[in-house]
ZANUMI-60883 format. One line per 10 residues: number of its first residue (from 1); their letters; for each residue x, z, y of N, C-alpha, C. Coordinates in steps of 0.2 Angstrom, whole numbers, plus 2048, in hexadecimal, padded with zeros to 3 digits. Atoms other than C-alpha are relative to their C-alpha. Layout:
REM ZANUMI-60883
NUM	a	X Z Y X Z Y X Z Y; ...
REM end
This chain:
REM ZANUMI-60883
1	mkyiqlafgl	7FC 804 805 DE6 71B 349 805 804 7FC; 7FB 7FC 804 DF3 728 344 7FC 803 7FA; 804 7FD 806 DE5 730 339 800 7FB 7FA; 800 805 805 DE3 720 330 806 7FE 7FD; 7FA 801 803 DF5 71D 32D 802 806 7FB; 7FF 7FB 805 DF7 72E 326 7FC 800 7FA; 804 800 806 DE8 72C 31B 802 7FA 7FB; 7FD 806 805 DEF 71B 314 806 803 7FC; 7FA 7FD 804 DFF 725 310 7FE 804 7FB; 802 7FB 806 DF6 732 306 7FC 7FC 7FB
11	mrrrwlftlv	803 805 805 DEC 724 2FD 805 7FD 7FC; 7FA 804 804 DFC 71B 2F8 803 805 7FB; 7FD 7FB 804 E02 72B 2F0 7FC 801 7F9; 804 7FF 806 DF3 72C 2E4 7FC 7FA 7FF; 804 806 800 DEE 71A 2E3 7FC 7FF 7FA; 805 801 806 DE7 71A 2D1 7FA 803 801; 806 7FD 7FF DDB 727 2D5 7FB 7FD 805; 803 803 7FB DD6 71F 2E5 7FD 7F9 7FE; 802 806 803 DD4 70E 2DC 7FA 801 7FC; 806 7FE 804 DC8 716 2CF 7FA 802 804
21	liieiaalli	805 7FE 7FC DBE 71E 2DD 7FD 7FA 804; 802 806 7FD DBD 70D 2E6 7FB 7FC 7FC; 804 804 805 DB6 704 2D6 7FA 804 7FF; 806 7FC 801 DA9 712 2D4 7FB 7FF 806; 804 801 7FB DA3 710 2E5 7FD 7F9 801; 802 807 800 DA3 6FD 2E4 7FA 7FF 7FB; 805 801 805 D99 6FE 2D4 7F9 802 802; 806 7FD 7FE D8C 709 2DC 7FD 7FB 805; 803 805 7FB D8A 6FD 2EB 7FD 7FA 7FD; 803 806 804 D88 6EE 2DF 7FA 801 7FD
31	ltntmystaa	806 7FE 803 D7B 6F7 2D5 7FA 801 805; 805 7FF 7FB D72 6FC 2E5 7FD 7F9 803; 801 807 7FE D73 6EA 2EB 7FB 7FC 7FB; 804 803 806 D6C 6E4 2DA 7F9 802 801; 807 7FD 800 D5D 6F0 2DB 7FC 7FD 807; 803 802 7FA D59 6EB 2ED 7FE 7F9 800; 801 808 800 D5B 6D8 2EB 7FA 7FF 7FB; 805 801 805 D50 6D9 2DB 7F9 802 803; 806 7FE 7FC D42 6E2 2E5 7FE 7FC 805; 801 805 7FA D44 6D7 2F4 7FE 7F9 7FE
41	akqmvyepyr	802 807 803 D43 6C7 2E9 7F8 801 7FE; 807 7FF 802 D32 6CE 2E2 7FC 800 806; 804 800 7FA D2C 6D2 2F3 7FF 7F9 803; 800 807 7FD D30 6C1 2F9 7FB 7FB 7FC; 805 804 804 D26 6B9 2EB 7F9 802 802; 807 7FD 7FF D17 6C5 2EF 7FE 7FE 807; 802 800 7F9 D17 6C3 302 7FB 7FA 801; 804 806 7FE D0F 6B1 303 7F9 801 7FE; 807 7FF 803 D00 6B7 2F8 7FD 807 801; 803 7F9 7FF CFE 6C9 2FE 7F9 800 803
51	dilsengvvv	806 800 7FD CF0 6C5 30A 7FA 7FE 7FB; 805 803 804 CE6 6BB 2FD 7FF 806 7FB; 801 7FB 805 CE9 6C9 2F0 7FC 806 803; 804 7FA 7FD CE1 6D6 2FC 7F9 7FE 801; 807 801 7FF CD0 6CD 2FC 7FD 801 7F9; 804 7FF 805 CC2 6CF 2F0 7FF 7FA 7FC; 801 807 803 CC2 6C2 2E2 804 801 7F9; 7FD 801 806 CCA 6BC 2D2 805 7FA 800; 7FB 805 801 CD8 6B1 2CB 7FD 7FC 7FA; 803 804 805 CD1 6A2 2C1 806 7FB 7FE
61	datsldimec	7FC 805 803 CDB 697 2B5 7FC 7FA 7FE; 804 806 802 CD3 686 2B5 803 7FB 7FD; 7FC 805 804 CDF 67D 2AA 7FC 7FC 7FB; 804 803 805 CD1 679 29E 7FD 7FA 803; 803 806 7FD CCA 66D 2AB 804 7FA 800; 7FC 806 800 CD9 662 2AA 7FF 7FC 7FA; 801 803 806 CD5 65E 298 7F8 7FF 7FF; 807 801 800 CC2 65D 29D 7FC 804 7FB; 804 7FB 804 CBD 66C 293 7FC 805 805; 805 7FC 7FC CAE 674 29C 7F9 7FF 7FE
71	yneeiapfle	807 800 803 C9D 678 295 7FB 802 805; 805 7FF 7FB C95 67C 2A5 7FD 7F9 803; 804 806 7FE C88 66F 2A9 801 7FE 807; 800 802 7F9 C8A 670 2BB 807 7FD 802; 7F9 802 7FF C9D 66D 2BA 801 7F9 7FD; 7FF 806 804 C9C 65F 2AD 800 7F9 804; 800 806 7FD C98 651 2B9 806 7FE 804; 7FA 801 7FC CA8 654 2C3 806 7FE 7FB; 7FB 802 804 CB2 650 2B3 7FF 7FA 7FC; 802 806 804 CAA 640 2AD 806 7FB 800
81	vypdkksvia	7FB 805 800 CB8 635 2B3 807 803 800; 7FA 7FD 800 CC7 640 2B7 7FE 807 803; 802 7F9 7FE CC8 653 2BA 801 801 808; 800 800 7F8 CC3 653 2CD 7FF 807 802; 801 7F9 7FF CC7 665 2CF 7FF 802 808; 802 7FF 7F9 CC6 664 2E2 7F8 800 801; 807 800 7FF CB4 660 2E1 7FD 806 7FC; 802 7FA 804 CB2 66E 2D4 800 806 805; 7FF 7FA 7FB CB9 67A 2E1 7FB 800 806; 805 801 7FB CAE 673 2EF 7F9 803 7FE
91	flekrlagdv	806 7FE 803 C9F 676 2E4 800 807 7FF; 800 7F9 801 CA4 687 2DF 800 804 806; 800 7FC 7FA CA7 68D 2F1 7F9 800 803; 808 800 7FE C94 688 2F4 7FC 804 7FB; 804 7FD 806 C8E 68E 2E3 800 807 7FF; 7FF 7F9 801 C95 69F 2E2 7FD 805 806; 802 7FC 7FB C8E 6AE 2EB 805 803 805; 7FC 7FD 7FB C96 6B5 2FB 804 7FB 804; 7FC 804 7FC CA3 6AE 307 806 7FD 7FC; 7FB 801 805 CAD 6A5 2FA 805 7FB 803
101	kihysdslsf	7FA 804 7FE CBE 69D 2FD 804 800 7FA; 7FB 800 806 CC9 696 2EF 806 7FD 803; 7FA 802 7FE CDB 695 2F2 804 7FD 7FA; 7FC 803 806 CE6 689 2E8 805 7FB 804; 7FC 805 7FE CF4 67D 2EA 7FF 7F9 7FD; 801 807 802 CF4 66A 2E8 806 7FE 7FC; 7FA 803 803 CFF 660 2DD 800 7F8 802; 7FF 808 7FE D05 64E 2E3 804 7FD 7FA; 7FC 804 805 D0A 641 2D6 800 7F9 802; 800 807 7FF D10 630 2D9 7FF 7FB 7FA
111	wkqtgplsam	801 805 805 D0C 621 2CE 806 7FD 7FD; 7FA 802 802 D1D 61B 2CE 806 805 803; 7FA 7FB 7FE D2E 625 2CF 802 7FE 807; 7FE 802 7F9 D31 626 2E2 802 807 803; 7FE 7FA 7FC D37 633 2EF 807 803 7FC; 7FB 7FC 803 D44 640 2EA 7FF 800 7F8; 801 800 807 D48 63F 2D7 804 805 7FD; 7FD 7FB 804 D4D 64B 2CA 807 7FE 7FE; 7F9 801 802 D60 64C 2C6 801 804 7FA; 7FF 7FB 806 D5D 658 2B7 800 7FC 7FA
121	yrdkgnslty	7FF 804 806 D60 654 2A5 7FA 7FE 7FD; 806 802 804 D4E 654 29E 7FC 7FB 803; 804 804 7FC D46 64A 2AC 803 7FC 805; 7FC 804 7FB D54 641 2B5 7FD 7F9 802; 803 806 7FD D4D 633 2C0 7F9 800 801; 808 800 7FF D3B 639 2C0 7FF 803 807; 803 7FD 7FA D31 63E 2CF 800 808 7FF; 801 7F9 800 D30 650 2D4 7F9 803 7FF; 806 7FD 800 D22 65C 2D2 7FF 802 807; 801 7FF 7F9 D1A 65E 2E3 7FB 806 801
131	ylvepdilsr	804 7FA 7FF D12 66F 2E8 7FE 7FF 807; 802 800 7F9 D07 66D 2F7 7FC 806 801; 803 7F9 7FF D03 67F 2FD 7FC 801 806; 804 7FE 7FA CF7 686 30A 805 802 805; 7FC 7FE 7FB CFF 687 31B 801 807 801; 7FF 7F9 7FF CFC 69A 31C 805 803 7FB; 7FB 7FE 805 D06 69C 30C 807 7FD 801; 7FA 803 7FE D13 690 311 804 804 805; 7FD 7FD 7FA D16 699 321 803 807 7FE; 7FE 7FA 802 D19 6A9 317 806 800 7FB
141	mhyplscgry	7FB 801 806 D25 6A2 30A 807 801 803; 7F9 7FE 7FE D37 6A8 30C 805 7FF 7FA; 7FC 801 806 D3F 6A1 2FC 807 7FD 803; 7FA 802 7FC D52 69F 301 801 7F9 7FF; 7FE 807 7FF D58 68E 307 808 800 7FF; 7F9 801 800 D69 688 303 802 7FC 806; 7FE 803 7F9 D68 67D 313 7F9 7FE 802; 806 803 7FD D5B 677 31F 7FB 805 802; 805 7FC 7FD D4A 67F 324 7FA 7FE 7FC; 806 801 803 D38 680 31E 7FC 7FB 803
151	psidrnenge	804 806 7FD D2C 671 321 7FB 802 804; 806 7FF 7FC D1F 670 32E 7FA 7FF 7FD; 807 801 803 D0D 671 32A 7FD 7F9 802; 802 806 7FE D0B 661 333 805 7FB 800; 7FB 805 800 D14 650 334 804 801 806; 7FB 7FF 7FB D23 650 33F 7FF 7FB 806; 801 805 7FA D25 646 350 801 7F9 7FE; 7FF 807 802 D2A 637 346 7FB 7FE 7FB; 805 801 805 D1B 638 33B 801 801 7F9; 7FE 7FE 807 D24 63E 32C 7FD 806 7FD
161	ieiivsggtd	803 7FA 803 D1E 64A 31F 807 804 7FE; 7FA 7FC 801 D2B 658 31D 7FF 804 7F9; 800 7FC 806 D2F 660 30C 807 803 7FF; 7FA 7FC 803 D3B 66C 304 801 7FE 7F9; 7FF 801 807 D43 669 2F3 804 805 7FD; 7FC 7FB 804 D4A 674 2E5 807 7FD 7FF; 7FA 803 802 D5B 671 2DE 7FE 7FC 7FA; 801 804 806 D5D 665 2D0 7FD 7F9 802; 803 807 7FE D58 655 2DA 806 7FC 803; 7FB 805 7FD D62 646 2E2 7FF 800 807
171	asldsvydtp	802 800 7F9 D5B 64B 2F3 806 803 804; 7FC 7FC 7FB D66 650 302 7FC 802 806; 803 7FE 7FA D62 658 312 7FF 7FA 805; 802 805 7FB D59 64D 31E 7FF 7F9 7FD; 802 806 803 D56 63F 311 7F9 7FE 802; 807 803 7FF D47 634 315 7FE 7FB 7FB; 803 804 805 D3C 62C 308 7FA 7FC 802; 806 804 7FF D30 61E 30A 7FB 800 7FA; 805 7FF 806 D21 622 2FE 7F9 7FD 802; 807 802 7FE D0F 61C 2FC 7FC 805 804
181	agkmrvvgil	803 7FB 7FC D0A 62C 304 802 801 807; 7FD 7FF 7F9 D15 62A 313 807 801 800; 7F9 7FE 800 D26 62D 318 801 808 800; 7FF 7F9 801 D2D 63E 312 808 801 802; 7FA 7FE 7FE D3C 647 319 802 807 7FD; 7FE 7F9 803 D46 655 310 803 804 805; 7FD 7FB 7FA D48 663 31D 803 806 7FD; 7FD 7FA 803 D4E 670 311 801 800 7F8; 7FF 800 807 D55 673 300 801 807 7FE; 800 7F9 803 D52 683 2F6 807 802 7FC
191	tdstykpvgs	7FA 7FE 804 D60 68D 2EE 7FE 7FE 7F8; 801 802 807 D63 689 2DB 7FB 805 7FD; 805 7FC 803 D5A 699 2D6 7FA 802 805; 805 7FF 7FB D49 69A 2DE 7F9 801 7FC; 806 7FF 803 D36 69B 2DA 7FC 7FA 801; 805 805 7FF D28 68E 2D8 7FA 803 803; 806 7FD 7FE D18 691 2E2 7FB 800 7FB; 806 800 805 D07 694 2D9 7FE 7F9 7FF; 803 807 802 D02 684 2D0 7FB 800 7FA; 805 800 805 CFB 682 2BF 803 804 7FA
201	didrtgmelg	7FC 7FD 805 D07 68C 2B4 7FF 808 800; 800 7F9 801 D05 69E 2AD 805 802 7FB; 7FC 7FD 805 D12 6A8 2A4 7FF 807 7FE; 801 7F9 802 D0D 6B7 29A 804 802 7FA; 7FB 7FE 805 D1C 6B8 28F 801 808 7FF; 7FE 7F9 801 D1E 6C9 288 7FA 805 801; 805 7FC 7FE D0D 6CF 28E 7FB 801 7FA; 805 7FF 805 D00 6D7 283 7F9 7FF 802; 807 803 7FE CEF 6CE 284 7FB 806 800; 805 7FB 7FF CE1 6D9 28B 803 807 802
211	vdrdsifniv	7FD 7FA 7FE CED 6E7 290 804 7FF 806; 7FC 801 7FA CFA 6E1 29C 7FC 7FB 805; 803 803 7FA CF3 6DB 2AD 805 7FB 803; 7FC 805 7FC CF9 6CB 2B6 802 803 806; 7FD 7FF 7F9 D04 6CC 2C5 801 7FA 803; 7FE 806 7FD D09 6BF 2D1 806 7FD 7FD; 7FA 802 803 D19 6BE 2C7 7FF 7FC 7FA; 802 804 806 D0F 6B6 2B9 7FF 7F9 802; 802 806 7FD D0B 6A7 2C4 804 7FD 805; 7FB 803 7FC D19 6A5 2D0 806 801 7FC
221	lpfdsqtnlg	7FB 800 805 D26 6A0 2C4 807 7FE 802; 7F9 801 7FE D39 6A0 2C5 802 7F9 7FE; 7FD 806 802 D43 690 2C5 807 800 802; 7F9 801 7FF D56 68D 2C4 803 7FA 7FE; 7FE 807 802 D5D 67C 2C5 807 800 7FC; 7FA 7FF 804 D6D 683 2BD 7FF 801 7F8; 802 7FE 807 D64 689 2AD 7FB 7FC 7FD; 806 804 802 D54 67E 2AC 803 7F9 7FE; 7FE 807 802 D55 66D 2A4 7FD 7FB 804; 804 805 7FC D48 665 2AF 7FB 804 805
231	gpfaiaakgv	805 7FD 7FC D3A 668 2BB 801 802 807; 7FF 7FF 7F9 D41 667 2CD 7F9 7FF 804; 806 801 7FD D33 668 2DA 801 800 808; 800 800 7F9 D2F 666 2EC 7FA 804 803; 805 7FC 7FD D24 670 2F8 7FE 7FD 807; 802 802 7F9 D1A 66A 307 7F9 803 801; 806 7FC 7FD D0B 670 311 7FA 7FC 7FD; 806 803 803 CFA 66D 309 7FC 7FC 806; 804 804 7FB CF0 65F 313 804 7FC 804; 7FC 804 7FC CFF 657 31B 801 7F9 7FC
241	fpengdgyni	800 806 803 CFE 649 30E 7F9 7FD 800; 807 802 800 CEF 63D 30F 7FD 801 7F9; 804 7FF 807 CE2 63F 301 802 7FA 7FC; 7FE 805 805 CE4 634 2F2 800 7F9 803; 7FF 806 7FD CEA 623 2F6 803 7FB 7FB; 7FD 805 805 CF2 613 2EE 807 803 7FE; 7F9 7FE 802 D01 619 2E4 801 807 7FF; 7FF 7F9 801 CFE 62B 2E3 7F9 804 7FF; 806 7FC 801 CF2 639 2DF 801 807 802; 7FF 7F9 7FE CEF 64B 2E6 7FA 803 7FC
251	mansiwfvsy	805 7FC 804 CE6 657 2DA 801 807 801; 800 7F9 7FF CE2 669 2DB 804 803 7FA; 7FD 7FD 806 CED 674 2D0 7FB 805 7FD; 805 7FC 804 CE5 680 2C3 7FF 807 801; 800 7F9 7FF CE9 691 2C9 7FC 801 807; 804 7FF 7FA CDB 697 2D6 800 807 801; 802 7FA 7FE CDA 6A6 2E0 7F9 800 804; 807 801 7FE CC7 6A8 2E3 7FE 806 804; 802 7FA 7FC CC2 6B4 2F1 7F9 7FF 801; 807 800 7FF CB0 6B9 2F2 7FE 803 807
261	gdnisdedfa	802 7FE 7F9 CB1 6C0 304 7FF 808 800; 800 7F9 7FF CB0 6D2 30A 7FA 804 7FE; 806 7FC 801 C9E 6D6 308 7FC 7FE 7FA; 803 801 807 C9B 6D1 2F6 7FE 806 7FD; 803 7FB 804 C90 6DC 2EC 803 800 7F9; 7FD 7FF 806 C96 6E3 2DB 7FC 7FB 7FB; 803 804 804 C88 6D9 2D3 802 7F8 801; 7FD 807 7FF C8D 6C8 2DB 807 7FF 7FE; 7F9 800 803 C9F 6CC 2D7 800 7FE 7F9; 800 801 807 C9B 6CD 2C5 7FD 7F9 7FE
271	anteylntvg	803 806 802 C8F 6BE 2C5 805 7FA 802; 7FC 805 7FE C9C 6B3 2CE 806 800 7FB; 7FA 800 805 CAA 6B8 2C2 7FD 7FE 7F9; 803 802 806 C9E 6B5 2B3 800 7F8 800; 801 808 7FF C9B 6A3 2BA 806 7FD 800; 7F9 803 800 CAD 6A0 2BD 803 7FF 7F9; 7FE 800 807 CB0 6A4 2AB 7FD 7FA 7FC; 802 806 803 CA6 695 2A6 803 7F9 803; 7FC 805 7FD CB1 68A 2B1 807 800 7FE; 7F9 7FF 802 CC2 691 2AD 801 806 7FC
281	tvqygqtlat	7FF 7FA 803 CC9 6A1 2A7 802 806 805; 7FE 7FA 7FC CC9 6B2 2B0 802 805 7FB; 7FE 7FA 805 CD3 6C0 2A7 7FB 806 801; 805 7FB 800 CC7 6CD 2A2 802 807 804; 7FF 7FA 7FC CC6 6DC 2AF 806 7FF 805; 7FB 801 7FB CD3 6D4 2BA 7FE 7FC 806; 802 803 7FA CD1 6D0 2CC 806 7FF 805; 7FB 800 7FB CDB 6CC 2DC 803 807 801; 7FE 7F9 7FE CDC 6DF 2DF 805 802 7FA; 7FC 7FE 806 CE3 6E2 2CD 807 7FC 800
291	maqetqrqin	7FA 804 800 CF0 6D4 2CF 804 803 806; 7FC 7FD 7FA CF6 6DC 2E0 802 807 7FD; 7FD 7FA 802 CF7 6ED 2D8 805 7FF 7FB; 7FA 801 805 D01 6E7 2C9 806 7FD 803; 7FA 802 7FD D0C 6DD 2D4 804 805 804; 7FD 7FB 7FC D10 6EC 2DF 803 805 7FB; 7FD 7FB 805 D12 6F7 2CF 807 7FD 7FD; 7FA 803 803 D1F 6EB 2C8 806 801 805; 7FB 800 7FB D28 6EB 2D9 803 807 800; 7FE 7F9 800 D28 6FE 2D9 804 802 7FA
301	diyyrmmpii	7FC 7FF 806 D2E 6FF 2C7 807 7FF 800; 7F9 802 7FF D3E 6F7 2CC 804 806 803; 7FD 7FA 7FD D42 706 2D7 800 806 7FB; 801 7FB 804 D3B 712 2CA 805 800 7FA; 7FB 801 806 D46 70B 2BC 807 800 802; 7F9 801 7FE D56 708 2C6 802 806 804; 7FE 7FB 7FB D55 717 2D2 804 806 7FC; 7FD 7FB 804 D5A 724 2C4 807 7FF 7FF; 7FA 802 801 D69 71A 2C0 805 800 806; 7FD 800 7FA D6E 718 2D2 802 808 802
311	itavimvlsg	7FF 7F9 7FE D6C 72B 2D6 805 803 7FB; 7FB 7FE 804 D76 72F 2C7 807 7FE 802; 7F9 803 7FD D84 723 2CD 802 804 806; 7FE 7FD 7FA D83 72B 2DE 803 807 7FF; 7FE 7F9 802 D85 73D 2D7 807 7FF 7FE; 7F9 801 803 D94 737 2CD 805 7FE 805; 7FB 802 7FB D9C 72E 2DB 802 805 806; 7FF 7FA 7FB D99 73C 2E8 804 805 7FD; 7FC 7FB 804 DA0 748 2DB 807 7FE 800; 7F9 802 800 DAF 73E 2D9 804 800 807
321	ligsvaiatl	7FE 801 7F9 DB1 73B 2EC 802 807 803; 7FF 7F9 7FE DAF 74E 2F0 806 803 7FC; 7FA 7FE 804 DBB 752 2E1 806 7FE 802; 7FA 803 7FE DC8 746 2E7 803 803 806; 7FE 7FD 7FA DC8 74D 2F8 803 807 7FF; 7FE 7F9 801 DC9 75F 2F2 807 800 7FC; 7FA 801 804 DD7 75A 2E5 806 7FE 805; 7FB 803 7FC DE0 750 2F2 803 806 805; 7FE 7FB 7FB DE0 75F 2FE 804 805 7FD; 7FC 7FB 804 DE6 76B 2F1 807 7FE 7FE
331	rqtrtfsiff	7F9 803 803 DF4 760 2EA 804 7FE 806; 7FB 802 7FB DFA 75B 2FB 800 806 806; 7FF 7FA 7FC DFB 76D 302 806 7FF 804; 7FA 800 7FC E0D 76A 306 800 7FB 805; 801 805 7FB E09 75A 30F 7FD 802 806; 804 7FE 7FA DFC 762 31A 804 806 803; 7FC 7FB 7FC E08 771 31D 805 7FD 804; 7FB 803 7FB E15 765 324 7FC 7FD 806; 804 802 7FB E07 75D 32E 7FF 806 805; 801 7FA 7FC E03 76F 334 806 802 804
341	lcgcrkresl	7FA 7FF 7FC E15 772 339 802 7FB 805; 7FE 805 7FB E16 762 342 7FA 800 806; 805 7FF 7FB E07 768 34D 7F9 7FE 7FE; 807 802 802 DF8 762 343 7FC 806 7FE; 804 7FA 801 DEA 76E 343 7FA 7FE 7FB; 805 800 806 DDB 771 337 7FB 7FA 802; 805 805 7FE DCF 765 341 804 7F9 7FE; 7FD 806 801 DDC 757 340 801 7FE 7F9; 7FF 801 808 DDF 75A 32D 7F9 7FD 7FE; 807 803 802 DCC 757 32B 7FF 7F9 802
351	yiigaetgit	800 807 7FE DCE 747 335 803 7FB 7FB; 7FC 804 805 DDB 741 329 7FC 7FF 7FA; 804 800 806 DD0 745 31A 7FA 7FB 801; 806 804 7FF DC1 73D 322 802 7F8 801; 7FD 807 800 DCC 72D 326 801 7FD 7F9; 7FF 803 807 DD1 72C 314 7FA 7FF 7FC; 806 801 803 DBF 72E 30E 7FD 7F9 803; 803 806 7FD DB9 721 31A 803 7F9 7FE; 7FC 806 803 DC7 714 315 7FE 7FF 7F9; 802 801 807 DC2 717 303 7F9 7FC 800
361	iiiasafaai	807 803 800 DB0 713 307 800 7F9 802; 800 806 7FD DB4 704 312 803 7FB 7FB; 7FD 805 804 DC0 6FC 305 7FB 7FF 7FA; 804 801 806 DB3 6FF 2F7 7FA 7FC 802; 806 804 7FD DA5 6F7 302 802 7F9 800; 7FE 807 800 DB0 6E8 305 801 7FD 7F9; 7FF 802 807 DB5 6E7 2F2 7F9 7FE 7FD; 807 801 802 DA2 6E8 2EE 7FD 7F9 803; 802 806 7FD D9E 6DA 2FA 803 7FA 7FD; 7FC 805 803 DAC 6CF 2F3 7FD 7FE 7F9
371	civvmklagf	802 801 806 DA6 6D2 2E2 7F9 7FC 7FF; 806 803 800 D94 6CD 2E6 800 7F9 802; 7FF 807 7FE D9A 6BD 2EF 803 7FC 7FA; 7FD 803 806 DA5 6B9 2E0 7FB 7FE 7FA; 805 800 805 D97 6BC 2D4 7FB 7FA 801; 804 805 7FE D8C 6B0 2DE 803 7F9 7FF; 7FC 807 800 D99 6A2 2DF 802 7FE 7F9; 7FF 802 807 D9D 6A4 2CC 7FA 7FE 7FC; 806 802 803 D8B 6A1 2C8 7FC 806 7FD; 804 7FB 803 D86 6B2 2C3 7F9 801 804
381	essaleirqs	807 800 7FD D78 6B1 2D0 7FB 7FB 7FD; 804 805 803 D71 6A2 2C7 7FB 803 7FB; 804 7FD 805 D6A 6AE 2BA 7FC 806 803; 804 7FB 7FC D63 6BA 2C7 7F9 800 7FF; 808 801 800 D51 6B4 2C6 7FE 802 7F9; 801 7FE 807 D52 6B6 2B3 800 807 7FF; 7FF 7F9 801 D58 6C7 2B4 7FA 804 803; 805 7FD 7FC D4B 6CC 2C1 7F9 7FF 7FC; 806 801 804 D3D 6C4 2B6 800 805 7FA; 7FF 7FC 806 D44 6CE 2A7 7FE 808 802
391	icrmtmr	801 7FA 7FD D43 6DE 2B2 7F8 801 801; 807 800 7FF D31 6D9 2B7 7FC 801 7F9; 803 7FF 806 D2C 6D7 2A5 801 807 7FD; 7FF 7F9 803 D33 6E8 2A0 7FC 805 803; 804 7FC 7FD D29 6F0 2AD 7F9 7FF 7FE; 807 802 802 D19 6E8 2A6 7FF 804 7F9; 802 7FD 807 D1B 6F1 295 7FF 807 801
REM end
């Protein structure tokens, strides 16, 4: 304790220099936290789809089926009344060569406004967009929740369907809604800044066609209820809702991960991909493997781009810290001489200097933590996903 008291006394004598050093260390910690949280957010988005992207196959954009545009004669019968994409998917799993499995999410829509409703400007009072995702994907999702938990893949003991909702709705935790598809209970609410699961949308803003490859971040899109004008959504397990019934519809979304199996030959791989291009769109030369590679490259580029800045900052801060210790020791020779005359030895002098350094780092760490919390409370965190998306786009160039 005595070393700490003496260290505080020394720090008060040169408070301005100590303050500058604390600010430098805090800035370094905030910068490091930004890099880590950015990379961690990208890993969080990638993780639910990592296993799928490790398989042999391609990504298909079947949006054209929604407007019944398909010139494949084998697919045309499924589009005569409405785009029955689930029947198309079942047909393709049998038609294509190999052990084919098509991964996709469903979209639930009610005929009348029911359930949780949007509270956002553009679509206030409208029903939400429902993403019904595969149970394996749902179990790997870790988008931050402001409260509650993730939904079960089955109905709960009361026979209710469990859902989580984004920000921007009129729902509250544990709200129960009686809908044509059954009773739904809100068991979790996502934070204002979050991501949407893979659905029917692709964002290639800023990408050069035919040059830049797709990553998972092109189809798992950010959503922020503080900056968006509309579009709140709910997430539930695929299969927990009954199939199409009176008052609602369940349709397959348009982004499909098509796995050909482990034993597919190069010829069959090419033939399958060519056939899928008659049903939807497969980006030329892109596969599940290329998407996984591009996703990992963009995550790594966060470190590659930010690490030199952090290393430079570390060198500057350490130089300042070492210099301050040296200058303090030289300028306070008289003080340490008095300590020596009072019985303080060299080892104890080092303890005092170490205590001063430790106190400086502790104060800087606390200051950095307070700054991060204040930034979140002040709304700076609401733009974090946009910043991370900008970093992702920069790494694609």
